[in-house]
N, C-alpha and C positions, 0 to 999 in steps of 0.2 A: 595556475596562479603562481606556484611556487614549485617549480619542477625540478630543483637540485640545489643541494646545500654543502657548501665547504666551508669547514670551519675546523675549531679545536674540539677535540671530543673532552668534555668536563666530567661526566660522569655515565655510568653504565649502571642501571637497575631494570633489570628484564622486567617487562618489553620495552621500556623508555630508556631512551639515552638523552644527554643534553648535551648539544653543540654550541659554542660558542663562536658567532662570526660578528667581528668587529665589535664586540662589547656586548651584543644582543645574544642572549639564551635561547634556543629554542628545543623545546621539548617535543620529541620524536618518537612516536611508538614503532617499533621495528619487529619484523617476524625473528624467531631463533635462528632462522637459516643465516640471516644477515648478522644478527648479534653476536654467532659463533666467530664471525669473520672481521669483526671489529679492531683495529689497533687500540694498544693500551691508552689510558687516559692521559691527556697532556699531548697527544699526537693529533697531525692533522687526519681529517677524514672528509670523505665526499659522500653523499648520499643522494638519490634519486627520489623524488617525493612526490607525494599526492596529498593535497590540501583539500581537506573535506567541512563543509560548513552545515551545521545543524542547528535548531532553534536554539538549543542547550550550549553548543559547543563549537569553536573553531579546531579541528584535529589535524595535526599533521603527522603522516605516515612516511617512512622512510626505507628504502631497499638499497642494497648493496649492488644491484645490477639492474638494467632495464628490463630484462627479461622478467626478474619478479616484481617488478612495477608493473608490466603488462598483464601477467597473469592475475594480479590483484585487481586491476580495472576491469578485466572482463569477467572476475568473480563478482565485482560489486555490481555489474548490469544483472544479474541473475535474481530474479524474485526469491526474496526470503534471505538472502545472503547479505549480511551485514559487513562492516568492517573486521568485528571482531571474530567472525567465522572465517573470513577471507585471511587474517593474520592467522588463526589457528591452521588452517591448510598449508600455508608457506612455511610453519614453523615446523609442522609434522611431516611435510614431503617437499623435497627439492622440485624445482621447475620441471626439472626431467622426468622425476617421478610423478608430477602430475601429468604430463605430456603421455607417459608410458600408461598410467593408468586410464587416460582417456583414449588412449590406442588401442588399449585391448578391453575397453569397457569394464575395469576391474572395480567394482563397486567395495569389494570387502577391503580393500588397500584405504579407500576413503573412510570408511566405516570407522576405522582405528581412530580416527582424529575425533577429540572431544567436541561434542555438539553436532557430529554429523551423524543421522541416522540412516536407515536404509533408503527412505524416499527421497530423502535430500541428495544421498549420494547418488541413487538413480537418474535426479533430475540434473544434477552437476553433469554428470556424464554426457547427457544427452544434449544439453545446452552448451557446454565446451567444445564438443566435437565440431560444430560451426563456427566457434568464437577462436578458439586456437588456431594458428597459421601453420597448417600442414602441407608440407609440399607433397604431392601426390606419390610421386614416385618413391620419395624417402619415407612417406608414411607406410607402404606396402612392406619395404625392408624393415622398418622399425617394428611394423606389427608382427610380422612373423619372428622377428629375435626376440620383440617383447612376450610373445605367447610362451616361448621357450624359457625366458628368464623367469616369468609368471608361474609357470609350472615346477620350475625349479625353486623357486621362493617358497611356493605350497608346500611341496615336498619336505623341505628343510623345517619349514615353520611346524607340520605335523609330526617331525622328529623331536619337536621343544626347542629348537633355537629360536631365541628373540629375534625382534624385527632388525635390531642394529647389526647382530652377527648374520644375519642372513644378507641383510643389504650389503655388508661389506664383502661377504664370500662372493654373491653373485659378480658384484663390481669387478672381481680379480678374474672373473673367466674369459676366455676369447668370445668375440661377436656372435659368431655362427657355430657354436657349440650345440649338440644335441643335448636332448634332456637326460638321458641316462647318463653320458659322461659329464654333463654339469653336475649333476647330482654327486657322482663320485669324486669329481675334484673339488667341490664345494666342502665334502666331508673331510676330505686331506686336510683342506687349508683350515677348516675350523678346529680338527682334532691338533694341528700343530699350534693352534692360539692358546689352547687350552693348557 
């Protein structure tokens, strides 16, 4: 019904934003991944939207990219996952992180999101595997690379580094690095940051 909104950003109150479109103010809930990339108030903004009608409310959700909206829609199709949980997932993980978690069946990463328990995480992984669009040849390469990244991620976590530090370090590493070399390089990067 409302697929995209372009207007002037009037207010930013996480997770809510207010966008003025020719004199009409739209209150839109956005995931933090979108919120962090919004321009300053008073500037033009475009969001891809999802309009949801419930018995007690009409709600508008906004996303910085079509990929975020696509994942939100796929999450909403899963039994027991509502809009708030879907927003929480997109706030805690990027679209690529969600693809990565699904490709590697990494429930631990999903459990870190508030409101997601072990059973919900396992159901999400099972149902999203069929709903997210994976190119089979790309999937095989991503899965091998993702397993390596996941091992590096878990090793750095066990050494006491937090999610933000580990995510940053792993993203700095070359694509097809071995686990042992990846851990060594990530530790060097993290020691320079402190």
